[in-house]
C-alpha positions in Angstrom: 127.3 -80.1 8.3 128.7 -78.4 11.4 130.6 -75.2 10.7 132.8 -73.2 13.4 133.9 -69.3 13.3 136.0 -67.4 15.5 134.5 -63.9 15.7 136.2 -61.4 18.0 133.5 -58.8 17.9 131.2 -61.3 19.4 130.9 -60.1 23.2 127.6 -60.3 24.6 124.1 -61.9 24.1 122.7 -59.1 21.9 125.8 -60.0 19.4 124.9 -63.6 19.7 121.2 -62.7 18.6 122.2 -60.5 15.7 124.5 -63.1 14.5 122.2 -66.1 15.0 119.3 -63.9 13.1 121.5 -63.3 10.2 122.6 -67.0 9.7 118.9 -68.0 10.0 118.1 -65.7 7.1 120.2 -67.8 4.9 119.3 -71.2 6.5 116.1 -71.0 8.7 116.8 -74.5 9.9 120.2 -73.7 11.0 121.1 -74.5 14.5 123.4 -71.8 16.0 125.4 -72.0 19.2 127.3 -68.9 20.4 129.7 -68.2 23.2 130.8 -64.9 23.9 133.6 -65.9 26.4 135.4 -68.1 23.6 134.0 -65.9 20.9 133.1 -69.1 18.9 130.0 -69.8 16.9 129.1 -73.1 15.9 126.6 -73.6 13.1 124.7 -76.7 12.0 123.3 -75.9 8.6 123.1 -77.1 4.9 124.1 -73.8 3.8 127.5 -73.5 2.4 130.5 -72.0 4.6 130.8 -69.2 2.0 127.2 -68.1 2.6 127.2 -68.4 6.4 130.4 -66.4 6.6 128.9 -63.8 4.4 126.1 -63.6 6.5 127.8 -62.9 9.7 130.1 -60.4 8.2 127.0 -58.7 6.6 125.8 -58.3 10.2 128.9 -56.5 11.2 130.7 -59.4 12.7 133.4 -60.5 10.5 135.0 -64.0 11.2 138.7 -64.0 12.0 140.7 -65.5 9.1 
């Protein structure tokens, strides 16, 4: 399934790398696309939305409500 999150703290490629690594700890096969300009993250994953959202928040980048 494809999930999309808006993350206001996503501002650079280092942020994107941290978020991608956090997501891939939950689902090693996840495909992650990040865009610091729009602050959007698209994730193709088999994990639940809650699991991915929690991983992103735990990395210090809580998704917008």
